[in-house]
Predicted model as a PDB file, atoms N, CA, C, CB and O in Angstrom, pLDDT in the B-factor column:
MODEL        1                                                                  
ATOM      1  N   MET A   1       5.647 -10.818 -14.590  1.00 50.00           N  
ATOM      2  CA  MET A   1       5.285  -9.710 -13.625  1.00 50.00           C  
ATOM      3  C   MET A   1       6.161  -9.353 -12.574  1.00 50.00           C  
ATOM      4  CB  MET A   1       4.128  -9.987 -13.005  1.00 50.00           C  
ATOM      5  O   MET A   1       6.927 -10.186 -12.089  1.00 50.00           O  
ATOM      6  N   GLU A   2       6.109  -8.174 -12.181  1.00 77.00           N  
ATOM      7  CA  GLU A   2       7.353  -7.919 -11.139  1.00 77.00           C  
ATOM      8  C   GLU A   2       5.630  -6.935  -9.971  1.00 77.00           C  
ATOM      9  CB  GLU A   2       9.414  -6.413 -12.148  1.00 77.00           C  
ATOM     10  O   GLU A   2       4.542  -6.413 -10.212  1.00 77.00           O  
ATOM     11  N   LEU A   3       6.388  -7.212  -8.949  1.00 75.00           N  
ATOM     12  CA  LEU A   3       6.072  -6.967  -7.550  1.00 75.00           C  
ATOM     13  C   LEU A   3       4.676  -5.586  -7.695  1.00 75.00           C  
ATOM     14  CB  LEU A   3       7.794  -6.409  -6.623  1.00 75.00           C  
ATOM     15  O   LEU A   3       3.533  -5.661  -7.244  1.00 75.00           O  
ATOM     16  N   LYS A   4       5.335  -4.381  -8.505  1.00 74.00           N  
ATOM     17  CA  LYS A   4       4.467  -3.304  -9.036  1.00 74.00           C  
ATOM     18  C   LYS A   4       3.205  -3.401 -10.010  1.00 74.00           C  
ATOM     19  CB  LYS A   4       5.297  -2.537  -9.653  1.00 74.00           C  
ATOM     20  O   LYS A   4       2.363  -2.576 -10.366  1.00 74.00           O  
ATOM     21  N   ASP A   5       3.359  -4.365 -10.211  1.00 80.00           N  
ATOM     22  CA  ASP A   5       1.772  -4.483 -11.417  1.00 80.00           C  
ATOM     23  C   ASP A   5       0.788  -5.357 -10.330  1.00 80.00           C  
ATOM     24  CB  ASP A   5       2.091  -5.775 -13.430  1.00 80.00           C  
ATOM     25  O   ASP A   5      -0.315  -5.834 -10.593  1.00 80.00           O  
ATOM     26  N   ARG A   6       1.366  -5.410  -9.299  1.00 88.00           N  
ATOM     27  CA  ARG A   6       0.246  -6.598  -8.732  1.00 88.00           C  
ATOM     28  C   ARG A   6      -0.120  -6.303  -7.099  1.00 88.00           C  
ATOM     29  CB  ARG A   6       1.037  -8.377  -8.845  1.00 88.00           C  
ATOM     30  O   ARG A   6      -0.609  -7.064  -6.264  1.00 88.00           O  
ATOM     31  N   VAL A   7       0.466  -4.397  -6.945  1.00 90.00           N  
ATOM     32  CA  VAL A   7       0.092  -3.998  -6.196  1.00 90.00           C  
ATOM     33  C   VAL A   7      -1.255  -4.025  -5.210  1.00 90.00           C  
ATOM     34  CB  VAL A   7       0.367  -3.383  -6.622  1.00 90.00           C  
ATOM     35  O   VAL A   7      -1.329  -4.093  -3.983  1.00 90.00           O  
ATOM     36  N   ALA A   8      -2.525  -3.926  -6.471  1.00 93.00           N  
ATOM     37  CA  ALA A   8      -4.275  -3.801  -5.735  1.00 93.00           C  
ATOM     38  C   ALA A   8      -4.227  -5.579  -5.150  1.00 93.00           C  
ATOM     39  CB  ALA A   8      -6.101  -3.384  -7.442  1.00 93.00           C  
ATOM     40  O   ALA A   8      -4.612  -5.815  -4.005  1.00 93.00           O  
ATOM     41  N   ASP A   9      -3.606  -6.999  -6.272  1.00 94.00           N  
ATOM     42  CA  ASP A   9      -4.282  -7.869  -5.907  1.00 94.00           C  
ATOM     43  C   ASP A   9      -3.420  -8.340  -4.948  1.00 94.00           C  
ATOM     44  CB  ASP A   9      -4.745  -8.671  -6.840  1.00 94.00           C  
ATOM     45  O   ASP A   9      -3.981  -9.378  -4.598  1.00 94.00           O  
ATOM     46  N   LEU A  10      -1.972  -8.199  -4.012  1.00 92.00           N  
ATOM     47  CA  LEU A  10      -1.402  -8.397  -3.092  1.00 92.00           C  
ATOM     48  C   LEU A  10      -2.011  -7.823  -1.990  1.00 92.00           C  
ATOM     49  CB  LEU A  10      -0.315  -8.128  -3.286  1.00 92.00           C  
ATOM     50  O   LEU A  10      -2.232  -8.580  -1.045  1.00 92.00           O  
ATOM     51  N   MET A  11      -2.302  -6.773  -1.900  1.00 93.00           N  
ATOM     52  CA  MET A  11      -3.103  -5.833  -0.575  1.00 93.00           C  
ATOM     53  C   MET A  11      -4.219  -6.959  -0.673  1.00 93.00           C  
ATOM     54  CB  MET A  11      -3.770  -3.783  -0.907  1.00 93.00           C  
ATOM     55  O   MET A  11      -3.988  -7.884   0.106  1.00 93.00           O  
ATOM     56  N   MET A  12      -5.101  -7.079  -1.255  1.00 94.00           N  
ATOM     57  CA  MET A  12      -6.033  -8.445  -0.562  1.00 94.00           C  
ATOM     58  C   MET A  12      -5.929  -9.687  -0.511  1.00 94.00           C  
ATOM     59  CB  MET A  12      -7.080  -8.620  -0.953  1.00 94.00           C  
ATOM     60  O   MET A  12      -6.757 -10.374   0.088  1.00 94.00           O  
ATOM     61  N   ASP A  13      -4.684 -10.284  -1.255  1.00 94.00           N  
ATOM     62  CA  ASP A  13      -4.602 -11.337  -0.808  1.00 94.00           C  
ATOM     63  C   ASP A  13      -3.906 -11.683   0.846  1.00 94.00           C  
ATOM     64  CB  ASP A  13      -4.006 -11.851  -1.858  1.00 94.00           C  
ATOM     65  O   ASP A  13      -3.059 -11.049   1.476  1.00 94.00           O  
ATOM     66  N   ASN A  14      -4.629 -12.893   1.187  1.00 92.00           N  
ATOM     67  CA  ASN A  14      -4.313 -13.464   2.402  1.00 92.00           C  
ATOM     68  C   ASN A  14      -2.832 -13.233   3.673  1.00 92.00           C  
ATOM     69  CB  ASN A  14      -4.347 -14.728   1.869  1.00 92.00           C  
ATOM     70  O   ASN A  14      -2.651 -13.217   4.890  1.00 92.00           O  
ATOM     71  N   PHE A  15      -1.907 -13.062   2.136  1.00 92.00           N  
ATOM     72  CA  PHE A  15      -0.519 -13.221   2.774  1.00 92.00           C  
ATOM     73  C   PHE A  15       0.406 -11.898   2.503  1.00 92.00           C  
ATOM     74  CB  PHE A  15       0.236 -14.588   2.127  1.00 92.00           C  
ATOM     75  O   PHE A  15       1.286 -11.273   3.093  1.00 92.00           O  
ATOM     76  N   GLY A  16      -0.476 -11.824   0.975  1.00 91.00           N  
ATOM     77  CA  GLY A  16       0.455 -11.029   0.281  1.00 91.00           C  
ATOM     78  C   GLY A  16       0.240  -9.505   0.991  1.00 91.00           C  
ATOM     79  O   GLY A  16       1.199  -8.734   0.959  1.00 91.00           O  
ATOM     80  N   HIS A  17      -0.689  -9.188   1.461  1.00 90.00           N  
ATOM     81  CA  HIS A  17      -0.751  -7.900   1.444  1.00 90.00           C  
ATOM     82  C   HIS A  17       0.373  -7.275   2.964  1.00 90.00           C  
ATOM     83  CB  HIS A  17      -2.540  -7.550   1.478  1.00 90.00           C  
ATOM     84  O   HIS A  17       0.893  -6.160   3.010  1.00 90.00           O  
ATOM     85  N   TYR A  18       0.504  -8.494   4.173  1.00 91.00           N  
ATOM     86  CA  TYR A  18       1.710  -8.615   4.622  1.00 91.00           C  
ATOM     87  C   TYR A  18       3.036  -7.852   3.727  1.00 91.00           C  
ATOM     88  CB  TYR A  18       1.813 -10.072   4.730  1.00 91.00           C  
ATOM     89  O   TYR A  18       3.775  -6.953   4.127  1.00 91.00           O  
ATOM     90  N   ALA A  19       3.040  -8.465   2.562  1.00 90.00           N  
ATOM     91  CA  ALA A  19       4.486  -8.183   2.145  1.00 90.00           C  
ATOM     92  C   ALA A  19       4.189  -6.426   1.103  1.00 90.00           C  
ATOM     93  CB  ALA A  19       5.211  -9.924   0.943  1.00 90.00           C  
ATOM     94  O   ALA A  19       5.086  -5.815   0.522  1.00 90.00           O  
ATOM     95  N   ILE A  20       3.154  -6.136   1.146  1.00 88.00           N  
ATOM     96  CA  ILE A  20       3.213  -4.819   0.529  1.00 88.00           C  
ATOM     97  C   ILE A  20       2.804  -3.831   1.135  1.00 88.00           C  
ATOM     98  CB  ILE A  20       2.647  -4.732  -0.496  1.00 88.00           C  
ATOM     99  O   ILE A  20       2.627  -2.786   0.509  1.00 88.00           O  
ATOM    100  N   GLU A  21       2.498  -3.920   2.782  1.00 88.00           N  
ATOM    101  CA  GLU A  21       2.695  -3.238   4.069  1.00 88.00           C  
ATOM    102  C   GLU A  21       4.411  -2.800   4.278  1.00 88.00           C  
ATOM    103  CB  GLU A  21       2.125  -4.351   5.319  1.00 88.00           C  
ATOM    104  O   GLU A  21       4.982  -1.716   4.153  1.00 88.00           O  
ATOM    105  N   ALA A  22       4.811  -3.896   4.574  1.00 90.00           N  
ATOM    106  CA  ALA A  22       6.196  -4.001   4.641  1.00 90.00           C  
ATOM    107  C   ALA A  22       7.275  -3.034   3.367  1.00 90.00           C  
ATOM    108  CB  ALA A  22       6.358  -5.653   4.522  1.00 90.00           C  
ATOM    109  O   ALA A  22       8.332  -2.415   3.248  1.00 90.00           O  
ATOM    110  N   LEU A  23       6.491  -3.330   2.897  1.00 88.00           N  
ATOM    111  CA  LEU A  23       6.941  -2.743   1.249  1.00 88.00           C  
ATOM    112  C   LEU A  23       7.263  -1.311   1.449  1.00 88.00           C  
ATOM    113  CB  LEU A  23       5.579  -2.822  -0.060  1.00 88.00           C  
ATOM    114  O   LEU A  23       8.371  -0.801   1.287  1.00 88.00           O  
ATOM    115  N   PHE A  24       6.103  -0.682   1.843  1.00 87.00           N  
ATOM    116  CA  PHE A  24       5.731   0.286   1.927  1.00 87.00           C  
ATOM    117  C   PHE A  24       6.170   1.227   2.872  1.00 87.00           C  
ATOM    118  CB  PHE A  24       4.797   0.101   1.915  1.00 87.00           C  
ATOM    119  O   PHE A  24       6.459   2.375   2.537  1.00 87.00           O  
ATOM    120  N   ALA A  25       6.237   0.836   3.990  1.00 86.00           N  
ATOM    121  CA  ALA A  25       6.978   0.918   5.243  1.00 86.00           C  
ATOM    122  C   ALA A  25       8.426   1.370   4.845  1.00 86.00           C  
ATOM    123  CB  ALA A  25       6.966  -0.509   6.044  1.00 86.00           C  
ATOM    124  O   ALA A  25       8.819   2.514   5.071  1.00 86.00           O  
ATOM    125  N   THR A  26       9.257   0.341   4.195  1.00 90.00           N  
ATOM    126  CA  THR A  26      10.184   0.519   3.886  1.00 90.00           C  
ATOM    127  C   THR A  26      10.762   1.236   2.505  1.00 90.00           C  
ATOM    128  CB  THR A  26      10.412  -0.411   4.129  1.00 90.00           C  
ATOM    129  O   THR A  26      11.863   0.948   2.034  1.00 90.00           O  
ATOM    130  N   SER A  27      10.179   1.867   2.130  1.00 88.00           N  
ATOM    131  CA  SER A  27      10.175   2.018   0.826  1.00 88.00           C  
ATOM    132  C   SER A  27      10.722   3.504   0.598  1.00 88.00           C  
ATOM    133  CB  SER A  27       8.769   1.717   0.261  1.00 88.00           C  
ATOM    134  O   SER A  27      10.246   4.188   1.505  1.00 88.00           O  
ATOM    135  N   GLY A  28      11.465   4.229  -0.174  1.00 87.00           N  
ATOM    136  CA  GLY A  28      11.237   5.969  -0.502  1.00 87.00           C  
ATOM    137  C   GLY A  28      10.521   6.047  -0.732  1.00 87.00           C  
ATOM    138  O   GLY A  28       9.720   5.114  -0.793  1.00 87.00           O  
ATOM    139  N   ASP A  29      10.165   7.804  -1.174  1.00 83.00           N  
ATOM    140  CA  ASP A  29       9.056   8.814  -1.097  1.00 83.00           C  
ATOM    141  C   ASP A  29       8.952   8.417  -2.263  1.00 83.00           C  
ATOM    142  CB  ASP A  29       9.149  10.362  -0.741  1.00 83.00           C  
ATOM    143  O   ASP A  29       7.800   7.996  -2.371  1.00 83.00           O  
ATOM    144  N   ASP A  30       9.852   8.222  -3.859  1.00 85.00           N  
ATOM    145  CA  ASP A  30       9.628   8.346  -4.571  1.00 85.00           C  
ATOM    146  C   ASP A  30       8.755   6.623  -5.150  1.00 85.00           C  
ATOM    147  CB  ASP A  30      10.729   9.060  -4.949  1.00 85.00           C  
ATOM    148  O   ASP A  30       8.038   6.495  -6.143  1.00 85.00           O  
ATOM    149  N   GLN A  31       9.194   5.386  -4.012  1.00 87.00           N  
ATOM    150  CA  GLN A  31       8.837   4.312  -4.171  1.00 87.00           C  
ATOM    151  C   GLN A  31       7.633   4.421  -3.919  1.00 87.00           C  
ATOM    152  CB  GLN A  31       9.432   3.480  -3.621  1.00 87.00           C  
ATOM    153  O   GLN A  31       6.920   3.955  -4.808  1.00 87.00           O  
ATOM    154  N   ARG A  32       6.745   5.144  -2.476  1.00 87.00           N  
ATOM    155  CA  ARG A  32       5.726   4.926  -2.271  1.00 87.00           C  
ATOM    156  C   ARG A  32       4.355   6.075  -3.411  1.00 87.00           C  
ATOM    157  CB  ARG A  32       5.881   5.022  -0.683  1.00 87.00           C  
ATOM    158  O   ARG A  32       3.131   6.142  -3.513  1.00 87.00           O  
ATOM    159  N   LEU A  33       5.220   6.564  -3.852  1.00 85.00           N  
ATOM    160  CA  LEU A  33       4.491   7.018  -4.811  1.00 85.00           C  
ATOM    161  C   LEU A  33       4.271   6.433  -5.665  1.00 85.00           C  
ATOM    162  CB  LEU A  33       4.749   7.832  -5.202  1.00 85.00           C  
ATOM    163  O   LEU A  33       3.077   6.419  -5.964  1.00 85.00           O  
ATOM    164  N   PHE A  34       5.147   5.681  -6.488  1.00 88.00           N  
ATOM    165  CA  PHE A  34       4.981   5.163  -7.533  1.00 88.00           C  
ATOM    166  C   PHE A  34       3.505   3.915  -7.284  1.00 88.00           C  
ATOM    167  CB  PHE A  34       6.521   4.620  -7.935  1.00 88.00           C  
ATOM    168  O   PHE A  34       2.492   3.766  -7.966  1.00 88.00           O  
ATOM    169  N   LEU A  35       4.024   3.112  -5.876  1.00 87.00           N  
ATOM    170  CA  LEU A  35       3.482   2.129  -5.190  1.00 87.00           C  
ATOM    171  C   LEU A  35       1.237   2.645  -5.180  1.00 87.00           C  
ATOM    172  CB  LEU A  35       4.600   2.188  -3.355  1.00 87.00           C  
ATOM    173  O   LEU A  35       0.183   2.110  -5.523  1.00 87.00           O  
ATOM    174  N   VAL A  36       1.666   3.834  -4.608  1.00 87.00           N  
ATOM    175  CA  VAL A  36       0.114   4.516  -4.408  1.00 87.00           C  
ATOM    176  C   VAL A  36      -0.253   4.944  -6.073  1.00 87.00           C  
ATOM    177  CB  VAL A  36       0.142   6.222  -3.154  1.00 87.00           C  
ATOM    178  O   VAL A  36      -1.355   4.544  -6.449  1.00 87.00           O  
ATOM    179  N   MET A  37       0.438   5.591  -6.926  1.00 88.00           N  
ATOM    180  CA  MET A  37       0.269   5.691  -8.411  1.00 88.00           C  
ATOM    181  C   MET A  37      -0.849   4.326  -8.717  1.00 88.00           C  
ATOM    182  CB  MET A  37       1.977   5.548  -9.289  1.00 88.00           C  
ATOM    183  O   MET A  37      -2.077   4.326  -8.807  1.00 88.00           O  
ATOM    184  N   ASN A  38       0.028   3.347  -8.814  1.00 89.00           N  
ATOM    185  CA  ASN A  38      -0.536   1.958  -9.332  1.00 89.00           C  
ATOM    186  C   ASN A  38      -1.797   1.805  -9.191  1.00 89.00           C  
ATOM    187  CB  ASN A  38      -0.012   0.824  -8.733  1.00 89.00           C  
ATOM    188  O   ASN A  38      -2.698   1.652 -10.016  1.00 89.00           O  
ATOM    189  N   LEU A  39      -1.782   1.882  -7.586  1.00 90.00           N  
ATOM    190  CA  LEU A  39      -3.225   1.339  -6.423  1.00 90.00           C  
ATOM    191  C   LEU A  39      -4.080   2.309  -7.094  1.00 90.00           C  
ATOM    192  CB  LEU A  39      -3.136   1.650  -4.312  1.00 90.00           C  
ATOM    193  O   LEU A  39      -4.957   1.632  -7.631  1.00 90.00           O  
ATOM    194  N   ALA A  40      -4.290   3.570  -7.350  1.00 91.00           N  
ATOM    195  CA  ALA A  40      -5.075   4.007  -7.408  1.00 91.00           C  
ATOM    196  C   ALA A  40      -6.433   3.774  -8.109  1.00 91.00           C  
ATOM    197  CB  ALA A  40      -4.600   4.656  -7.515  1.00 91.00           C  
ATOM    198  O   ALA A  40      -7.548   4.039  -7.660  1.00 91.00           O  
ATOM    199  N   PRO A  41      -5.970   2.980  -9.834  1.00 93.00           N  
ATOM    200  CA  PRO A  41      -7.378   2.977 -10.048  1.00 93.00           C  
ATOM    201  C   PRO A  41      -8.127   1.722  -9.974  1.00 93.00           C  
ATOM    202  CB  PRO A  41      -7.615   3.499 -11.238  1.00 93.00           C  
ATOM    203  O   PRO A  41      -8.880   1.188 -10.788  1.00 93.00           O  
ATOM    204  N   SER A  42      -7.564   1.219  -8.260  1.00 93.00           N  
ATOM    205  CA  SER A  42      -8.605  -0.063  -7.750  1.00 93.00           C  
ATOM    206  C   SER A  42      -8.909   0.044  -6.206  1.00 93.00           C  
ATOM    207  CB  SER A  42      -7.847  -1.696  -8.004  1.00 93.00           C  
ATOM    208  O   SER A  42      -9.586  -0.632  -5.431  1.00 93.00           O  
ATOM    209  N   ILE A  43      -8.059   1.274  -6.069  1.00 92.00           N  
ATOM    210  CA  ILE A  43      -8.399   1.804  -4.545  1.00 92.00           C  
ATOM    211  C   ILE A  43      -9.917   1.420  -3.873  1.00 92.00           C  
ATOM    212  CB  ILE A  43      -8.320   3.527  -4.586  1.00 92.00           C  
ATOM    213  O   ILE A  43      -9.957   1.018  -2.711  1.00 92.00           O  
ATOM    214  N   ALA A  44     -10.982   1.547  -4.558  1.00 94.00           N  
ATOM    215  CA  ALA A  44     -12.217   1.506  -3.956  1.00 94.00           C  
ATOM    216  C   ALA A  44     -12.399   0.291  -3.788  1.00 94.00           C  
ATOM    217  CB  ALA A  44     -13.242   2.082  -4.576  1.00 94.00           C  
ATOM    218  O   ALA A  44     -12.923  -0.036  -2.723  1.00 94.00           O  
ATOM    219  N   VAL A  45     -12.016  -0.814  -4.808  1.00 95.00           N  
ATOM    220  CA  VAL A  45     -12.198  -2.625  -4.723  1.00 95.00           C  
ATOM    221  C   VAL A  45     -11.117  -2.667  -3.652  1.00 95.00           C  
ATOM    222  CB  VAL A  45     -11.758  -3.797  -6.398  1.00 95.00           C  
ATOM    223  O   VAL A  45     -11.734  -2.628  -2.588  1.00 95.00           O  
ATOM    224  N   VAL A  46      -9.898  -2.725  -3.419  1.00 95.00           N  
ATOM    225  CA  VAL A  46      -9.127  -2.794  -2.388  1.00 95.00           C  
ATOM    226  C   VAL A  46      -9.393  -2.449  -0.999  1.00 95.00           C  
ATOM    227  CB  VAL A  46      -8.280  -2.237  -2.697  1.00 95.00           C  
ATOM    228  O   VAL A  46      -9.106  -3.270  -0.128  1.00 95.00           O  
ATOM    229  N   SER A  47     -10.133  -0.838  -0.562  1.00 93.00           N  
ATOM    230  CA  SER A  47     -10.646  -0.878   0.150  1.00 93.00           C  
ATOM    231  C   SER A  47     -12.019  -1.544   0.728  1.00 93.00           C  
ATOM    232  CB  SER A  47     -10.457  -0.143   0.075  1.00 93.00           C  
ATOM    233  O   SER A  47     -12.237  -1.517   1.939  1.00 93.00           O  
ATOM    234  N   CYS A  48     -12.750  -2.020   0.001  1.00 94.00           N  
ATOM    235  CA  CYS A  48     -13.567  -2.934   0.176  1.00 94.00           C  
ATOM    236  C   CYS A  48     -13.791  -4.539   0.785  1.00 94.00           C  
ATOM    237  CB  CYS A  48     -13.750  -2.851  -0.698  1.00 94.00           C  
ATOM    238  O   CYS A  48     -14.747  -5.095   1.326  1.00 94.00           O  
ATOM    239  N   HIS A  49     -12.352  -4.997   0.393  1.00 93.00           N  
ATOM    240  CA  HIS A  49     -11.871  -6.049   0.945  1.00 93.00           C  
ATOM    241  C   HIS A  49     -11.557  -6.057   1.878  1.00 93.00           C  
ATOM    242  CB  HIS A  49     -11.199  -6.481   0.563  1.00 93.00           C  
ATOM    243  O   HIS A  49     -11.202  -4.951   2.285  1.00 93.00           O  
ATOM    244  N   LYS A  50     -11.448  -7.221   2.871  1.00 90.00           N  
ATOM    245  CA  LYS A  50     -10.790  -7.574   4.340  1.00 90.00           C  
ATOM    246  C   LYS A  50      -9.450  -6.695   4.668  1.00 90.00           C  
ATOM    247  CB  LYS A  50     -10.321  -9.272   4.385  1.00 90.00           C  
ATOM    248  O   LYS A  50      -9.136  -5.659   5.254  1.00 90.00           O  
ATOM    249  N   GLN A  51      -8.832  -7.811   3.884  1.00 89.00           N  
ATOM    250  CA  GLN A  51      -7.077  -7.546   3.649  1.00 89.00           C  
ATOM    251  C   GLN A  51      -6.754  -6.510   3.150  1.00 89.00           C  
ATOM    252  CB  GLN A  51      -6.319  -8.423   2.776  1.00 89.00           C  
ATOM    253  O   GLN A  51      -5.680  -6.064   3.553  1.00 89.00           O  
ATOM    254  N   GLY A  52      -7.481  -5.718   2.123  1.00 91.00           N  
ATOM    255  CA  GLY A  52      -7.346  -5.088   1.234  1.00 91.00           C  
ATOM    256  C   GLY A  52      -7.215  -3.266   2.250  1.00 91.00           C  
ATOM    257  O   GLY A  52      -6.278  -2.473   2.338  1.00 91.00           O  
ATOM    258  N   SER A  53      -8.588  -3.243   2.818  1.00 91.00           N  
ATOM    259  CA  SER A  53      -8.820  -2.485   4.057  1.00 91.00           C  
ATOM    260  C   SER A  53      -7.782  -1.988   4.897  1.00 91.00           C  
ATOM    261  CB  SER A  53      -9.525  -3.185   4.832  1.00 91.00           C  
ATOM    262  O   SER A  53      -7.280  -0.870   5.010  1.00 91.00           O  
ATOM    263  N   PHE A  54      -7.531  -3.332   5.590  1.00 89.00           N  
ATOM    264  CA  PHE A  54      -6.143  -3.237   6.677  1.00 89.00           C  
ATOM    265  C   PHE A  54      -4.823  -2.942   6.218  1.00 89.00           C  
ATOM    266  CB  PHE A  54      -5.857  -4.549   7.378  1.00 89.00           C  
ATOM    267  O   PHE A  54      -3.914  -2.565   6.957  1.00 89.00           O  
ATOM    268  N   SER A  55      -4.715  -3.157   4.741  1.00 89.00           N  
ATOM    269  CA  SER A  55      -3.340  -2.613   4.134  1.00 89.00           C  
ATOM    270  C   SER A  55      -3.367  -1.230   3.469  1.00 89.00           C  
ATOM    271  CB  SER A  55      -2.824  -3.595   3.033  1.00 89.00           C  
ATOM    272  O   SER A  55      -2.335  -0.586   3.278  1.00 89.00           O  
ATOM    273  N   ILE A  56      -4.710  -0.758   3.090  1.00 91.00           N  
ATOM    274  CA  ILE A  56      -4.411   0.421   2.918  1.00 91.00           C  
ATOM    275  C   ILE A  56      -4.595   1.704   4.291  1.00 91.00           C  
ATOM    276  CB  ILE A  56      -5.211   0.618   1.728  1.00 91.00           C  
ATOM    277  O   ILE A  56      -4.061   2.812   4.261  1.00 91.00           O  
ATOM    278  N   GLN A  57      -5.480   1.177   5.408  1.00 90.00           N  
ATOM    279  CA  GLN A  57      -5.085   1.369   6.661  1.00 90.00           C  
ATOM    280  C   GLN A  57      -3.170   1.768   7.006  1.00 90.00           C  
ATOM    281  CB  GLN A  57      -5.643  -0.058   7.308  1.00 90.00           C  
ATOM    282  O   GLN A  57      -2.345   2.677   7.093  1.00 90.00           O  
ATOM    283  N   ALA A  58      -3.291   0.878   7.057  1.00 86.00           N  
ATOM    284  CA  ALA A  58      -1.711   0.887   7.177  1.00 86.00           C  
ATOM    285  C   ALA A  58      -0.579   1.614   6.544  1.00 86.00           C  
ATOM    286  CB  ALA A  58      -1.371  -0.164   6.923  1.00 86.00           C  
ATOM    287  O   ALA A  58       0.381   1.922   7.250  1.00 86.00           O  
ATOM    288  N   MET A  59      -0.595   1.873   5.469  1.00 86.00           N  
ATOM    289  CA  MET A  59      -0.770   2.966   4.156  1.00 86.00           C  
ATOM    290  C   MET A  59      -0.432   4.313   4.700  1.00 86.00           C  
ATOM    291  CB  MET A  59      -2.430   3.062   3.468  1.00 86.00           C  
ATOM    292  O   MET A  59       0.502   5.114   4.671  1.00 86.00           O  
ATOM    293  N   MET A  60      -1.826   4.167   5.298  1.00 86.00           N  
ATOM    294  CA  MET A  60      -2.218   5.532   5.520  1.00 86.00           C  
ATOM    295  C   MET A  60      -1.312   5.944   6.750  1.00 86.00           C  
ATOM    296  CB  MET A  60      -3.856   5.686   5.796  1.00 86.00           C  
ATOM    297  O   MET A  60      -0.674   6.993   6.654  1.00 86.00           O  
ATOM    298  N   ASP A  61      -1.212   5.140   7.964  1.00 84.00           N  
ATOM    299  CA  ASP A  61      -1.014   5.210   9.125  1.00 84.00           C  
ATOM    300  C   ASP A  61       0.768   5.546   8.432  1.00 84.00           C  
ATOM    301  CB  ASP A  61      -1.609   3.784  10.194  1.00 84.00           C  
ATOM    302  O   ASP A  61       1.263   6.545   8.953  1.00 84.00           O  
ATOM    303  N   THR A  62       1.477   5.000   7.622  1.00 81.00           N  
ATOM    304  CA  THR A  62       2.626   5.357   7.878  1.00 81.00           C  
ATOM    305  C   THR A  62       2.742   6.732   6.871  1.00 81.00           C  
ATOM    306  CB  THR A  62       3.632   4.125   7.671  1.00 81.00           C  
ATOM    307  O   THR A  62       3.743   7.443   6.958  1.00 81.00           O  
ATOM    308  N   LEU A  63       1.833   7.001   6.073  1.00 77.00           N  
ATOM    309  CA  LEU A  63       1.959   8.631   5.401  1.00 77.00           C  
ATOM    310  C   LEU A  63       2.013   9.477   6.841  1.00 77.00           C  
ATOM    311  CB  LEU A  63       0.301   9.227   4.231  1.00 77.00           C  
ATOM    312  O   LEU A  63       2.751  10.436   7.071  1.00 77.00           O  
ATOM    313  N   SER A  64       1.102   8.913   7.696  1.00 68.00           N  
ATOM    314  CA  SER A  64       0.692   9.824   8.742  1.00 68.00           C  
ATOM    315  C   SER A  64       1.944  10.290   9.447  1.00 68.00           C  
ATOM    316  CB  SER A  64      -0.310   9.158   9.732  1.00 68.00           C  
ATOM    317  O   SER A  64       2.383  11.404   9.734  1.00 68.00           O  
ATOM    318  N   ILE A  65       2.484   8.715   9.675  1.00 66.00           N  
ATOM    319  CA  ILE A  65       4.035   8.737  10.585  1.00 66.00           C  
ATOM    320  C   ILE A  65       5.040   9.487   9.836  1.00 66.00           C  
ATOM    321  CB  ILE A  65       4.780   7.133  10.842  1.00 66.00           C  
ATOM    322  O   ILE A  65       6.048   9.895  10.413  1.00 66.00           O  
ATOM    323  N   LEU A  66       4.852   9.686   8.665  1.00 60.00           N  
ATOM    324  CA  LEU A  66       6.227  10.105   7.856  1.00 60.00           C  
ATOM    325  C   LEU A  66       5.792  11.523   7.456  1.00 60.00           C  
ATOM    326  CB  LEU A  66       6.671   9.050   6.369  1.00 60.00           C  
ATOM    327  O   LEU A  66       6.739  12.220   7.088  1.00 60.00           O  
ATOM    328  N   GLY A  67       4.725  12.052   7.441  1.00 62.00           N  
ATOM    329  CA  GLY A  67       3.992  13.216   7.154  1.00 62.00           C  
ATOM    330  C   GLY A  67       4.801  14.313   8.571  1.00 62.00           C  
ATOM    331  O   GLY A  67       5.235  15.437   8.321  1.00 62.00           O  
ATOM    332  N   SER A  68       4.856  13.660  10.042  1.00 58.00           N  
ATOM    333  CA  SER A  68       4.782  14.000  11.016  1.00 58.00           C  
ATOM    334  C   SER A  68       6.471  14.633  10.985  1.00 58.00           C  
ATOM    335  CB  SER A  68       4.193  12.893  11.948  1.00 58.00           C  
ATOM    336  O   SER A  68       7.001  15.727  11.180  1.00 58.00           O  
ATOM    337  N   TYR A  69       6.949  13.157  10.596  1.00 58.00           N  
ATOM    338  CA  TYR A  69       8.344  13.680  10.603  1.00 58.00           C  
ATOM    339  C   TYR A  69       8.958  15.174   9.935  1.00 58.00           C  
ATOM    340  CB  TYR A  69       9.014  12.623   9.941  1.00 58.00           C  
ATOM    341  O   TYR A  69       9.711  16.001  10.450  1.00 58.00           O  
ATOM    342  N   ALA A  70       8.374  15.152   8.713  1.00 55.00           N  
ATOM    343  CA  ALA A  70       8.815  16.283   7.800  1.00 55.00           C  
ATOM    344  C   ALA A  70       8.174  17.486   8.340  1.00 55.00           C  
ATOM    345  CB  ALA A  70       8.417  16.072   6.259  1.00 55.00           C  
ATOM    346  O   ALA A  70       8.393  18.408   7.554  1.00 55.00           O  
ATOM    347  N   ARG A  71       7.670  17.766   9.064  1.00 54.00           N  
ATOM    348  CA  ARG A  71       7.503  19.326   9.918  1.00 54.00           C  
ATOM    349  C   ARG A  71       8.517  19.527  10.417  1.00 54.00           C  
ATOM    350  CB  ARG A  71       6.505  19.550  11.076  1.00 54.00           C  
ATOM    351  O   ARG A  71       8.687  20.550  11.081  1.00 54.00           O  
TER     352      ARG A  71                                                      
ENDMDL                                                                          
END                                                                             
């Protein structure tokens, strides 16, 4: 099983969420889109989890920063 298949699970893991946050921050646009698409079906569950909510917040911060560079 690959990392891409476990995005939601890792975002809710005590240590895995650090890996996903780092991966998201250093990935290219296509890879980020792929991660978000894999997360989409589970985003409600992840956002209600303590570590998951931190990961989603970090993901949104990364997207906000990248969006400001694109302008």
